[in-house]
DOGU-154634 format. One record per residue: chain; residue number from 0; x, y, z of N, C-alpha, C in turn. Coordinates in nm, 2 decimals. Last residue first. Layout:
- chaine_num_nx_ny_nz_cax_cay_caz_cx_cy_cz
- A_NUM_X_Y_Z_X_Y_Z_X_Y_Z
...
This chain:
- chaine_num_nx_ny_nz_cax_cay_caz_cx_cy_cz
- A_262_4.19_0.35_-4.17_4.14_0.28_-4.05_4.13_0.37_-3.93
- A_261_4.30_0.54_-4.33_4.16_0.51_-4.35_4.11_0.44_-4.23
- A_260_4.56_0.54_-4.24_4.49_0.66_-4.23_4.34_0.63_-4.24
- A_259_4.64_0.29_-4.33_4.63_0.31_-4.18_4.55_0.44_-4.15
- A_258_4.64_0.32_-4.60_4.53_0.24_-4.54_4.53_0.25_-4.39
- A_257_4.86_0.49_-4.63_4.73_0.54_-4.68_4.61_0.45_-4.62
- A_256_5.07_0.33_-4.53_5.03_0.45_-4.46_4.89_0.50_-4.50
- A_255_5.04_-0.02_-4.51_5.07_0.10_-4.59_5.00_0.22_-4.52
- A_254_4.95_-0.24_-4.37_5.07_-0.18_-4.33_5.10_-0.05_-4.40
- A_253_4.73_-0.34_-4.49_4.71_-0.26_-4.37_4.83_-0.19_-4.33
- A_252_4.69_-0.48_-4.72_4.77_-0.36_-4.73_4.76_-0.27_-4.61
- A_251_4.53_-0.70_-4.66_4.66_-0.73_-4.72_4.75_-0.60_-4.71
- A_250_4.30_-0.57_-4.57_4.38_-0.66_-4.48_4.52_-0.68_-4.53
- A_249_4.21_-0.41_-4.78_4.26_-0.35_-4.66_4.34_-0.44_-4.57
- A_248_4.16_-0.62_-4.97_4.26_-0.51_-5.00_4.31_-0.45_-4.87
- A_247_3.96_-0.76_-4.84_4.09_-0.83_-4.87_4.20_-0.72_-4.90
- A_246_3.76_-0.57_-4.84_3.82_-0.62_-4.71_3.95_-0.68_-4.73
- A_245_3.71_-0.54_-5.11_3.75_-0.43_-5.03_3.82_-0.47_-4.90
- A_244_3.64_-0.80_-5.19_3.75_-0.74_-5.25_3.81_-0.62_-5.16
- A_243_3.40_-0.83_-5.03_3.52_-0.92_-5.01_3.64_-0.86_-5.07
- A_242_3.24_-0.63_-5.15_3.28_-0.62_-5.00_3.40_-0.71_-4.98
- A_241_3.22_-0.72_-5.41_3.28_-0.59_-5.38_3.33_-0.58_-5.24
- A_240_3.09_-0.96_-5.38_3.22_-0.96_-5.44_3.30_-0.83_-5.41
- A_239_2.85_-0.88_-5.26_2.94_-0.98_-5.19_3.08_-0.97_-5.24
- A_238_2.74_-0.72_-5.45_2.77_-0.66_-5.32_2.87_-0.75_-5.25
- A_237_2.71_-0.90_-5.66_2.80_-0.79_-5.68_2.84_-0.73_-5.55
- A_236_2.52_-1.07_-5.54_2.66_-1.12_-5.57_2.76_-1.01_-5.59
- A_235_2.31_-0.89_-5.53_2.36_-0.95_-5.40_2.50_-1.01_-5.43
- A_234_2.27_-0.85_-5.80_2.30_-0.74_-5.71_2.36_-0.79_-5.58
- A_233_2.20_-1.11_-5.88_2.32_-1.05_-5.93_2.37_-0.93_-5.85
- A_232_1.96_-1.13_-5.75_2.07_-1.22_-5.72_2.20_-1.16_-5.76
- A_231_1.81_-0.94_-5.88_1.83_-0.93_-5.74_1.95_-1.01_-5.69
- A_230_1.81_-1.06_-6.13_1.87_-0.92_-6.11_1.90_-0.90_-5.97
- A_229_1.66_-1.29_-6.08_1.80_-1.30_-6.12_1.87_-1.17_-6.10
- A_228_1.41_-1.16_-6.04_1.47_-1.24_-5.93_1.62_-1.26_-5.96
- A_227_1.36_-1.04_-6.28_1.39_-0.96_-6.17_1.45_-1.03_-6.05
- A_226_1.32_-1.29_-6.43_1.42_-1.19_-6.47_1.46_-1.10_-6.35
- A_225_1.11_-1.40_-6.29_1.24_-1.47_-6.29_1.35_-1.37_-6.33
- A_224_0.91_-1.22_-6.37_0.94_-1.24_-6.23_1.07_-1.30_-6.21
- A_223_0.90_-1.24_-6.64_0.95_-1.12_-6.59_0.99_-1.13_-6.44
- A_222_0.92_-1.47_-6.86_0.91_-1.48_-6.71_0.97_-1.36_-6.65
- A_221_0.93_-1.52_-7.13_0.84_-1.42_-7.08_0.82_-1.42_-6.93
- A_220_1.11_-1.69_-7.23_0.99_-1.75_-7.19_0.89_-1.65_-7.13
- A_219_1.32_-1.52_-7.28_1.26_-1.59_-7.40_1.12_-1.64_-7.36
- A_218_1.39_-1.45_-7.02_1.34_-1.35_-7.11_1.27_-1.41_-7.23
- A_217_1.49_-1.70_-6.93_1.38_-1.64_-6.86_1.31_-1.53_-6.95
- A_216_1.71_-1.73_-7.10_1.60_-1.83_-7.11_1.47_-1.77_-7.04
- A_215_1.87_-1.51_-7.02_1.82_-1.52_-7.15_1.70_-1.61_-7.17
- A_214_1.92_-1.60_-6.76_1.85_-1.47_-6.78_1.79_-1.47_-6.92
- A_213_2.08_-1.81_-6.80_1.95_-1.84_-6.74_1.86_-1.71_-6.76
- A_212_2.31_-1.68_-6.90_2.23_-1.77_-6.99_2.09_-1.80_-6.94
- A_211_2.38_-1.55_-6.67_2.35_-1.48_-6.79_2.27_-1.56_-6.89
- A_210_2.45_-1.75_-6.49_2.33_-1.67_-6.47_2.29_-1.60_-6.59
- A_209_2.60_-2.01_-6.69_2.59_-1.93_-6.58_2.45_-1.85_-6.57
- A_208_2.78_-2.06_-7.00_2.70_-2.11_-6.89_2.70_-2.01_-6.77
- A_207_2.74_-1.84_-7.29_2.83_-1.91_-7.19_2.74_-1.95_-7.07
- A_206_2.60_-1.70_-7.48_2.56_-1.84_-7.45_2.65_-1.91_-7.35
- A_205_2.64_-1.44_-7.54_2.73_-1.54_-7.60_2.70_-1.68_-7.57
- A_204_2.47_-1.28_-7.41_2.48_-1.26_-7.55_2.57_-1.36_-7.62
- A_203_2.46_-1.39_-7.14_2.34_-1.34_-7.21_2.35_-1.33_-7.36
- A_202_2.72_-1.47_-7.09_2.61_-1.57_-7.08_2.49_-1.52_-7.16
- A_201_2.87_-1.24_-7.11_2.91_-1.36_-7.19_2.80_-1.46_-7.20
- A_200_2.74_-1.08_-6.92_2.73_-1.05_-7.06_2.76_-1.17_-7.15
- A_199_2.83_-1.22_-6.69_2.68_-1.22_-6.72_2.66_-1.18_-6.87
- A_198_3.10_-1.17_-6.71_3.05_-1.31_-6.71_2.91_-1.31_-6.74
- A_197_3.11_-0.89_-6.69_3.16_-0.95_-6.81_3.11_-1.10_-6.82
- A_196_3.02_-0.86_-6.42_2.94_-0.80_-6.54_2.98_-0.87_-6.67
- A_195_3.22_-0.98_-6.28_3.09_-1.04_-6.27_3.00_-0.99_-6.39
- A_194_3.43_-0.81_-6.34_3.44_-0.95_-6.38_3.30_-1.02_-6.38
- A_193_3.36_-0.59_-6.20_3.35_-0.58_-6.35_3.36_-0.72_-6.40
- A_192_3.41_-0.64_-5.93_3.27_-0.64_-5.98_3.26_-0.64_-6.13
- A_191_3.71_-0.64_-5.96_3.63_-0.75_-5.91_3.49_-0.75_-5.96
- A_190_3.83_-0.40_-6.04_3.81_-0.50_-6.14_3.72_-0.61_-6.09
- A_189_3.86_-0.26_-5.80_3.77_-0.21_-5.91_3.73_-0.31_-6.01
- A_188_4.05_-0.42_-5.67_3.91_-0.40_-5.61_3.81_-0.35_-5.72
- A_187_4.27_-0.41_-5.84_4.21_-0.54_-5.81_4.07_-0.52_-5.76
- A_186_4.32_-0.13_-5.83_4.29_-0.20_-5.96_4.22_-0.33_-5.94
- A_185_4.39_-0.11_-5.56_4.27_-0.04_-5.61_4.23_-0.10_-5.74
- A_184_4.63_-0.26_-5.55_4.51_-0.30_-5.47_4.38_-0.23_-5.52
- A_183_4.79_-0.11_-5.72_4.75_-0.25_-5.76_4.63_-0.29_-5.68
- A_182_4.81_0.13_-5.57_4.76_0.13_-5.71_4.71_-0.01_-5.75
- A_181_4.93_0.03_-5.34_4.80_0.09_-5.33_4.73_0.10_-5.47
- A_180_5.18_-0.09_-5.44_5.08_-0.17_-5.40_4.94_-0.10_-5.38
- A_179_5.41_0.05_-5.52_5.30_0.05_-5.61_5.18_-0.02_-5.56
- A_178_5.58_0.00_-5.30_5.54_0.14_-5.33_5.42_0.15_-5.43
- A_177_5.61_-0.28_-5.31_5.54_-0.22_-5.20_5.50_-0.07_-5.23
- A_176_5.74_-0.29_-5.57_5.60_-0.35_-5.55_5.53_-0.29_-5.43
- A_175_5.98_-0.14_-5.52_5.88_-0.10_-5.63_5.75_-0.16_-5.60
- A_174_6.11_-0.26_-5.29_6.08_-0.12_-5.31_5.97_-0.09_-5.40
- A_173_6.12_-0.54_-5.28_6.12_-0.46_-5.15_6.09_-0.32_-5.17
- A_172_6.11_-0.63_-5.55_6.03_-0.70_-5.44_6.02_-0.61_-5.32
- A_171_6.29_-0.46_-5.69_6.15_-0.48_-5.74_6.06_-0.53_-5.62
- A_170_6.52_-0.49_-5.55_6.46_-0.36_-5.56_6.31_-0.37_-5.60
- A_169_6.57_-0.76_-5.59_6.54_-0.71_-5.45_6.47_-0.58_-5.46
- A_168_6.62_-0.76_-5.87_6.51_-0.84_-5.81_6.47_-0.79_-5.67
- A_167_6.85_-0.59_-5.88_6.72_-0.55_-5.94_6.60_-0.63_-5.89
- A_166_7.02_-0.59_-5.55_7.00_-0.63_-5.69_6.87_-0.59_-5.75
- A_165_7.16_-0.33_-5.35_7.05_-0.43_-5.38_7.05_-0.46_-5.53
- A_164_7.35_-0.16_-5.26_7.39_-0.28_-5.32_7.28_-0.38_-5.35
- A_163_7.28_0.09_-5.17_7.30_-0.02_-5.07_7.34_-0.15_-5.12
- A_162_7.23_0.21_-5.40_7.35_0.25_-5.33_7.38_0.16_-5.22
- A_161_6.98_0.10_-5.47_7.09_0.07_-5.55_7.22_0.10_-5.47
- A_160_6.82_0.23_-5.27_6.83_0.09_-5.27_6.95_0.04_-5.35
- A_159_6.85_0.49_-5.36_6.90_0.46_-5.23_6.92_0.31_-5.22
- A_158_6.71_0.48_-5.60_6.86_0.51_-5.60_6.92_0.47_-5.47
- A_157_6.45_0.43_-5.50_6.52_0.33_-5.59_6.67_0.35_-5.59
- A_156_6.40_0.65_-5.36_6.40_0.52_-5.29_6.47_0.42_-5.38
- A_155_6.41_0.85_-5.55_6.51_0.85_-5.45_6.52_0.72_-5.38
- A_154_6.18_0.80_-5.70_6.31_0.76_-5.76_6.42_0.76_-5.65
- A_153_5.89_0.67_-5.56_5.99_0.77_-5.55_6.13_0.73_-5.61
- A_152_5.66_0.54_-5.79_5.75_0.51_-5.68_5.86_0.62_-5.68
- A_151_5.51_0.58_-6.02_5.49_0.68_-5.91_5.59_0.66_-5.79
- A_150_5.55_0.37_-6.18_5.62_0.49_-6.22_5.61_0.60_-6.11
- A_149_5.39_0.18_-6.05_5.54_0.16_-6.05_5.61_0.29_-6.09
- A_148_5.14_0.30_-6.09_5.19_0.28_-5.96_5.34_0.26_-5.95
- A_147_5.12_0.28_-6.37_5.12_0.41_-6.31_5.17_0.40_-6.16
- A_146_5.12_0.00_-6.39_5.23_0.08_-6.45_5.24_0.22_-6.39
- A_145_4.88_-0.06_-6.27_5.00_-0.11_-6.21_5.12_-0.03_-6.26
- A_144_4.70_0.06_-6.44_4.70_0.11_-6.30_4.83_0.06_-6.24
- A_143_4.74_-0.08_-6.68_4.76_0.06_-6.68_4.78_0.11_-6.53
- A_142_4.67_-0.34_-6.59_4.80_-0.31_-6.64_4.84_-0.17_-6.63
- A_141_4.40_-0.31_-6.52_4.50_-0.35_-6.42_4.64_-0.32_-6.46
- A_140_4.30_-0.24_-6.78_4.29_-0.15_-6.67_4.39_-0.18_-6.56
- A_139_4.36_-0.50_-6.91_4.42_-0.37_-6.95_4.41_-0.26_-6.84
- A_138_4.20_-0.69_-6.78_4.35_-0.70_-6.77_4.41_-0.56_-6.81
- A_137_3.92_-0.68_-6.80_3.98_-0.62_-6.68_4.14_-0.62_-6.68
- A_136_3.84_-0.79_-7.05_3.77_-0.67_-6.99_3.84_-0.60_-6.88
- A_135_3.99_-1.01_-7.10_4.00_-0.90_-7.19_3.94_-0.77_-7.12
- A_134_3.89_-1.17_-6.89_4.03_-1.13_-6.89_4.05_-1.01_-6.98
- A_133_3.62_-1.20_-6.97_3.66_-1.14_-6.84_3.80_-1.09_-6.84
- A_132_3.65_-1.34_-7.21_3.59_-1.20_-7.21_3.62_-1.13_-7.08
- A_131_3.77_-1.58_-7.12_3.84_-1.49_-7.21_3.79_-1.35_-7.21
- A_130_3.56_-1.68_-6.97_3.69_-1.65_-6.91_3.77_-1.55_-6.99
- A_129_3.37_-1.73_-7.18_3.34_-1.64_-7.07_3.47_-1.59_-7.00
- A_128_3.51_-1.92_-7.33_3.48_-1.79_-7.39_3.45_-1.69_-7.28
- A_127_3.52_-2.13_-7.15_3.65_-2.06_-7.19_3.62_-1.93_-7.25
- A_126_3.26_-2.21_-7.14_3.32_-2.14_-7.02_3.45_-2.07_-7.06
- A_125_3.11_-2.13_-7.46_3.17_-2.22_-7.36_3.22_-2.14_-7.24
- A_124_3.00_-2.10_-7.74_2.94_-2.06_-7.62_2.98_-2.15_-7.50
- A_123_3.33_-2.05_-7.92_3.19_-2.10_-7.90_3.13_-2.06_-7.77
- A_122_3.58_-1.96_-7.98_3.56_-2.05_-7.87_3.43_-2.11_-7.85
- A_121_3.55_-1.82_-8.23_3.67_-1.90_-8.20_3.64_-2.01_-8.10
- A_120_3.30_-1.69_-8.21_3.34_-1.76_-8.34_3.45_-1.86_-8.31
- A_119_3.31_-1.57_-7.96_3.21_-1.68_-7.99_3.25_-1.76_-8.11
- A_118_3.51_-1.38_-8.01_3.53_-1.49_-7.91_3.43_-1.60_-7.93
- A_117_3.39_-1.22_-8.20_3.51_-1.30_-8.24_3.53_-1.41_-8.14
- A_116_3.17_-1.12_-8.05_3.15_-1.20_-8.17_3.27_-1.28_-8.21
- A_115_3.32_-0.99_-7.83_3.24_-1.10_-7.81_3.21_-1.18_-7.93
- A_114_3.45_-0.75_-7.86_3.53_-0.87_-7.89_3.44_-1.00_-7.88
- A_113_3.27_-0.58_-7.77_3.30_-0.57_-7.91_3.37_-0.70_-7.95
- A_112_3.27_-0.61_-7.49_3.16_-0.67_-7.57_3.18_-0.67_-7.72
- A_111_3.49_-0.46_-7.40_3.50_-0.61_-7.42_3.39_-0.67_-7.50
- A_110_3.55_-0.16_-7.59_3.47_-0.24_-7.49_3.49_-0.39_-7.51
- A_109_3.85_0.00_-7.63_3.76_-0.09_-7.70_3.68_-0.17_-7.59
- A_108_4.03_0.17_-7.51_3.90_0.22_-7.52_3.80_0.12_-7.58
- A_107_4.27_-0.01_-7.50_4.20_0.03_-7.38_4.06_0.09_-7.41
- A_106_4.40_-0.05_-7.75_4.31_-0.15_-7.70_4.22_-0.10_-7.58
- A_105_4.56_0.18_-7.78_4.46_0.14_-7.89_4.36_0.04_-7.83
- A_104_4.72_0.18_-7.56_4.63_0.29_-7.58_4.52_0.26_-7.69
- A_103_4.86_-0.06_-7.61_4.77_-0.05_-7.50_4.67_0.07_-7.51
- A_102_5.00_0.01_-7.85_4.91_-0.10_-7.85_4.81_-0.09_-7.73
- A_101_5.15_0.23_-7.76_5.05_0.25_-7.87_4.95_0.14_-7.87
- A_100_5.31_0.11_-7.56_5.23_0.22_-7.53_5.12_0.24_-7.64
- A_99_5.49_-0.10_-7.61_5.35_-0.13_-7.58_5.26_-0.01_-7.56
- A_98_5.74_0.01_-7.65_5.69_-0.09_-7.74_5.54_-0.12_-7.73
- A_97_5.79_0.19_-7.45_5.78_0.24_-7.58_5.71_0.14_-7.68
- A_96_5.79_0.01_-7.23_5.69_0.12_-7.23_5.68_0.17_-7.37
- A_95_6.01_-0.15_-7.30_5.87_-0.21_-7.29_5.77_-0.11_-7.30
- A_94_6.21_0.04_-7.27_6.19_-0.02_-7.40_6.05_-0.09_-7.41
- A_93_6.19_0.12_-7.01_6.17_0.22_-7.11_6.14_0.15_-7.25
- A_92_6.06_-0.06_-6.75_6.15_-0.07_-6.87_6.10_0.03_-6.97
- A_91_5.88_-0.04_-6.55_6.02_-0.04_-6.51_6.12_-0.04_-6.63
- A_90_5.62_-0.04_-6.65_5.66_0.07_-6.56_5.81_0.08_-6.53
- A_89_5.61_-0.27_-6.80_5.60_-0.14_-6.87_5.65_-0.03_-6.78
- A_88_5.64_-0.46_-6.59_5.74_-0.45_-6.70_5.73_-0.32_-6.77
- A_87_5.42_-0.40_-6.44_5.55_-0.39_-6.38_5.66_-0.38_-6.49
- A_86_5.22_-0.47_-6.63_5.23_-0.34_-6.57_5.37_-0.31_-6.51
- A_85_5.26_-0.75_-6.66_5.28_-0.65_-6.78_5.30_-0.51_-6.73
- A_84_5.20_-0.83_-6.40_5.33_-0.86_-6.46_5.36_-0.77_-6.57
- A_83_4.93_-0.74_-6.37_5.04_-0.69_-6.28_5.18_-0.71_-6.34
- A_82_4.81_-0.89_-6.58_4.81_-0.74_-6.58_4.91_-0.68_-6.49
- A_81_4.85_-1.16_-6.52_4.91_-1.10_-6.65_4.91_-0.95_-6.64
- A_80_4.73_-1.17_-6.26_4.87_-1.21_-6.28_4.93_-1.15_-6.41
- A_79_4.47_-1.07_-6.32_4.56_-1.01_-6.22_4.70_-1.04_-6.24
- A_78_4.37_-1.24_-6.52_4.40_-1.09_-6.55_4.49_-1.03_-6.45
- A_77_4.35_-1.47_-6.36_4.44_-1.47_-6.48_4.48_-1.32_-6.52
- A_76_4.17_-1.38_-6.17_4.30_-1.43_-6.13_4.40_-1.42_-6.25
- A_75_3.94_-1.32_-6.33_4.01_-1.22_-6.25_4.15_-1.26_-6.21
- A_74_3.88_-1.58_-6.43_3.92_-1.47_-6.52_3.99_-1.36_-6.45
- A_73_3.81_-1.69_-6.19_3.92_-1.75_-6.26_3.97_-1.65_-6.36
- A_72_3.59_-1.53_-6.11_3.71_-1.54_-6.02_3.83_-1.59_-6.10
- A_71_3.41_-1.58_-6.32_3.45_-1.44_-6.29_3.58_-1.44_-6.21
- A_70_3.37_-1.86_-6.32_3.42_-1.79_-6.44_3.48_-1.65_-6.40
- A_69_3.27_-1.88_-6.05_3.39_-1.95_-6.10_3.45_-1.89_-6.22
- A_68_3.03_-1.74_-6.06_3.14_-1.69_-5.97_3.27_-1.76_-6.01
- A_67_2.89_-1.90_-6.25_2.92_-1.76_-6.27_3.03_-1.70_-6.19
- A_66_2.89_-2.15_-6.11_2.95_-2.13_-6.25_2.99_-1.99_-6.28
- A_65_2.74_-2.08_-5.89_2.88_-2.12_-5.87_2.95_-2.11_-6.00
- A_64_2.49_-2.02_-6.01_2.56_-1.92_-5.93_2.71_-1.95_-5.92
- A_63_2.43_-2.26_-6.14_2.45_-2.14_-6.22_2.52_-2.03_-6.14
- A_62_2.40_-2.42_-5.91_2.50_-2.45_-6.01_2.53_-2.33_-6.10
- A_61_2.18_-2.30_-5.80_2.31_-2.29_-5.73_2.42_-2.33_-5.82
- A_60_1.99_-2.37_-6.00_2.02_-2.23_-5.97_2.15_-2.22_-5.90
- A_59_1.97_-2.65_-5.98_2.03_-2.59_-6.10_2.07_-2.44_-6.08
- A_58_1.84_-2.69_-5.74_1.98_-2.72_-5.75_2.05_-2.66_-5.87
- A_57_1.61_-2.47_-5.60_1.65_-2.55_-5.72_1.80_-2.57_-5.72
- A_56_1.54_-2.29_-5.40_1.51_-2.44_-5.38_1.55_-2.52_-5.50
- A_55_1.58_-2.04_-5.50_1.67_-2.09_-5.39_1.65_-2.24_-5.37
- A_54_1.36_-2.01_-5.67_1.50_-2.03_-5.73_1.59_-2.09_-5.62
- A_53_1.16_-1.96_-5.49_1.15_-2.08_-5.57_1.29_-2.11_-5.63
- A_52_1.25_-1.72_-5.39_1.24_-1.83_-5.30_1.23_-1.96_-5.38
- A_51_1.21_-1.57_-5.62_1.34_-1.58_-5.56_1.35_-1.70_-5.47
- A_50_0.94_-1.57_-5.66_1.02_-1.64_-5.76_1.16_-1.66_-5.70
- A_49_0.86_-1.43_-5.43_0.82_-1.57_-5.44_0.90_-1.64_-5.55
- A_48_0.98_-1.18_-5.49_1.02_-1.26_-5.37_0.98_-1.40_-5.38
- A_47_0.82_-1.11_-5.71_0.97_-1.14_-5.73_1.02_-1.22_-5.61
- A_46_0.58_-1.08_-5.58_0.59_-1.17_-5.69_0.73_-1.21_-5.71
- A_45_0.63_-0.87_-5.39_0.60_-1.01_-5.34_0.61_-1.11_-5.45
- A_44_0.70_-0.65_-5.57_0.80_-0.71_-5.48_0.76_-0.85_-5.43
- A_43_0.55_-0.69_-5.90_0.57_-0.64_-5.77_0.67_-0.71_-5.68
- A_42_0.69_-0.67_-6.23_0.62_-0.74_-6.13_0.65_-0.68_-5.99
- A_41_0.65_-0.51_-6.50_0.72_-0.47_-6.38_0.65_-0.54_-6.26
- A_40_0.52_-0.66_-6.69_0.64_-0.59_-6.73_0.72_-0.55_-6.61
- A_39_0.27_-0.76_-6.60_0.39_-0.85_-6.60_0.52_-0.78_-6.63
- A_38_0.07_-0.56_-6.80_0.08_-0.66_-6.70_0.20_-0.75_-6.71
- A_37_0.12_-0.23_-6.85_0.14_-0.36_-6.91_0.16_-0.46_-6.80
- A_36_0.10_-0.01_-6.67_-0.03_-0.06_-6.73_0.00_-0.20_-6.80
- A_35_0.23_0.06_-6.37_0.26_0.02_-6.50_0.14_-0.05_-6.56
- A_34_0.17_0.11_-6.11_0.14_0.22_-6.20_0.16_0.18_-6.35
- A_33_0.25_-0.09_-5.95_0.11_-0.07_-5.96_0.07_0.04_-6.06
- A_32_0.52_-0.07_-5.97_0.46_-0.19_-6.03_0.31_-0.17_-6.04
- A_31_0.58_0.16_-5.82_0.59_0.16_-5.97_0.52_0.04_-6.03
- A_30_0.54_0.06_-5.56_0.45_0.16_-5.62_0.46_0.17_-5.77
- A_29_0.75_-0.12_-5.55_0.61_-0.17_-5.54_0.51_-0.07_-5.59
- A_28_0.97_0.06_-5.57_0.95_-0.05_-5.67_0.80_-0.10_-5.67
- A_27_0.93_0.22_-5.35_0.92_0.28_-5.48_0.90_0.17_-5.59
- A_26_0.97_0.02_-5.15_0.85_0.09_-5.16_0.83_0.15_-5.30
- A_25_1.24_-0.05_-5.20_1.13_-0.15_-5.22_1.00_-0.09_-5.23
- A_24_1.36_0.20_-5.14_1.37_0.14_-5.27_1.26_0.04_-5.30
- A_23_1.30_0.22_-4.87_1.24_0.32_-4.97_1.25_0.27_-5.11
- A_22_1.44_0.01_-4.77_1.29_0.01_-4.75_1.23_0.11_-4.85
- A_21_1.70_0.08_-4.83_1.65_-0.04_-4.89_1.49_-0.04_-4.88
- A_20_1.72_0.32_-4.67_1.74_0.32_-4.82_1.68_0.20_-4.89
- A_19_1.70_0.21_-4.42_1.60_0.30_-4.46_1.60_0.31_-4.62
- A_18_1.94_0.06_-4.41_1.81_-0.01_-4.40_1.70_0.08_-4.45
- A_17_2.12_0.28_-4.41_2.12_0.18_-4.51_1.99_0.10_-4.52
- A_16_2.05_0.41_-4.17_2.03_0.48_-4.30_2.03_0.38_-4.42
- A_15_2.14_0.21_-4.00_1.99_0.25_-4.00_1.96_0.32_-4.13
- A_14_2.41_0.20_-4.05_2.33_0.08_-4.07_2.18_0.12_-4.08
- A_13_2.49_0.46_-3.98_2.50_0.41_-4.12_2.42_0.29_-4.15
- A_12_2.43_0.46_-3.70_2.36_0.55_-3.79_2.37_0.50_-3.94
- A_11_2.59_0.30_-3.54_2.46_0.25_-3.58_2.39_0.33_-3.69
- A_10_2.80_0.47_-3.48_2.82_0.35_-3.55_2.70_0.29_-3.61
- A_9_2.67_0.67_-3.34_2.74_0.71_-3.46_2.77_0.58_-3.55
- A_8_2.59_0.53_-3.11_2.49_0.59_-3.20_2.55_0.62_-3.34
- A_7_2.84_0.46_-3.00_2.74_0.35_-3.04_2.64_0.41_-3.14
- A_6_2.94_0.71_-2.94_3.01_0.62_-3.04_2.92_0.51_-3.09
- A_5_2.76_0.79_-2.75_2.77_0.86_-2.87_2.83_0.78_-2.98
- A_4_2.82_0.60_-2.55_2.69_0.60_-2.61_2.68_0.68_-2.74
- A_3_3.08_0.68_-2.50_3.06_0.54_-2.55_2.92_0.54_-2.61
- A_2_3.04_0.93_-2.40_3.12_0.92_-2.52_3.10_0.78_-2.58
- A_1_2.90_0.87_-2.16_2.84_0.95_-2.27_2.91_0.93_-2.40
- A_0_3.10_0.73_-2.02_2.97_0.67_-2.06_2.91_0.74_-2.18
């Protein structure tokens, strides 16, 4: 009984500390709003809460949310397929590695926002431009992480598979991809919230549809309460996306030793 009670207390402690952190953040926010001399530059918690409730009652707001999530997830899916495929090719082929190394190292440090003017010029303020920016922002890290995972697979396992007469396709499916899966899973999880950031940037600076564009409109109209309400919404969406990505990663890779240890 004592051990059960101890286990319940230890399980509840992170939740209680999390709630305490939120309360302290809101208190600091409200205190800061009373110290700012410029009226409206930092609205208080009740004012932002009222704006948030008002947003929840608007159909256009939910359209913006769904559009933002749609662009982020569609771009993430394209980047995942292309990044994993290219990463496997780079990690398994010396020719592909030599041919792409300079190009990948050249493109990797370039922030996606630098490509935004070119994307706007070619695609305009459209959904396609937002998807392109998301793909550019997360595909290269996924490629690099996948290639690192493929290269980290034990060569003895590959040679053993060959000695048993496995074909290259079988080795890839049964040995290389399972061995590299923790690297790929981590890349997918890290990329998930970044897609949301890229989508918002595409809307704020490039005019793509979604919450980013709505934020720009709120800024232009001087509605600081709406700006902070949208910031809260983006934080909640980021938390949702990050949690979903983490749980999906653990569920799909529960069989791997590293994830069994975490559980």
